[in-house]
N, C-alpha and C positions, 0 to 999 in steps of 0.2 A: 706351518701351522701357527696361528697366533694364540697367545695365552688369553683365556677368558677373564672377564672381570671377577668372576667367582673364584677362579684359581689364584688371582692376585690377592683378593681379600683373604682367602684361606691362608695363604703364605704369610700375609701380614699379621694375622691373628695368631698363627702358630708361633711366631716370634714372641709375641706377648705372653703366650702360655709358657714358653720356655723361661722367660724372665720371671714370671710369677712363681714357677717351680723353683728356680734358683733362689729367689728372695725367701720363699717358704723354708727351703733347706737351710739357708743362713740364719734365719730367725730361730729355727730349731737348734742349730749349733750354738748360737749365742745364749739361748735359754739353758742349754746343757752345760756350756763352758763360758760363763759370763766374764771370766778374766783372761780369755784368749784374745789378744789383740788382732790376730790374723783374721778372725771371723768378722770383726768390725771393719777391717780394711777391705776385705773382699766385698762385703755388703756396700760399703761406701763407694767402691769402684763401680759396682753394678748400678747403684743409684745415680752416679754420674752419667753412666751410659743412658739411663732412662730420663735424664734431664732434671733430676731432683737434687740440685746442688746444695740446698740448705740441709736436707736430711743427710746427704753425704758428708757435709762438713761436721755435723754432730757425730757421725760414726768415726770420722777421722780424728776428731778431738778426743773421743773416748779411747780409741786405739792408741793414740800418742800417750795419753795418760797411763794406760795399762802397760805399754811398752817401757815407759820411763820408770815405772815402779818396778818392773821386772829387771830392768837394767841395773837399778841400784841394789837389788837383792843378789844378783848373780855375780859370781867371781869372774866369769868369762862370758860377757853378754853380747856376743856377736849377733846372735839371732834377734835378741831384743833390740839391739841398735838398728839392725836392718828393718825390723818392723816399725820402729820409731821413725826412721828416715822415710819409709814408704808412706806412713801415716801423715807425716809433715808435707810430703810432696802432694799427696792427695788433697790435704787441707788447703794448700795454696791454690791448687786448681779449682777446688770447689768455691773458695772465696773469690777468686777472679771471675768465675762464671756467675756467681751471685751478684757481684758488683756490676758486671756487664749487663745482666738482666735488669737490675735496678736502674741502670743508666738508660737502657732502652725504654723501660716503663716510664721513666721521667720524661724522655724525649717524646713519647707518644702522648703523654698527658699535656704537654705544652702545646702540641699541635692542635 
């Protein structure tokens, strides 16, 4: 039995609804806990999955800043250092993707 076009479309949109719900939940978490780096990291990773590297980079930059501030305040900052490392890794990925996208856009503009 083959899968109908309707079933494929429904499955595709269900994935988008899941992403939207996750983004909404993270937005709410950030609103409630604006100094928690983990929420920005999670939203940045989700934004990368959705292809929005520029917005992801902003979240990773904010997370890195928050984690660094927490690291300087804590006597034992293992969690803050882990969050900072994860934010920096995400930021590097987002910047690379943004650069790649800009290069592709430039290549298409030249043609």
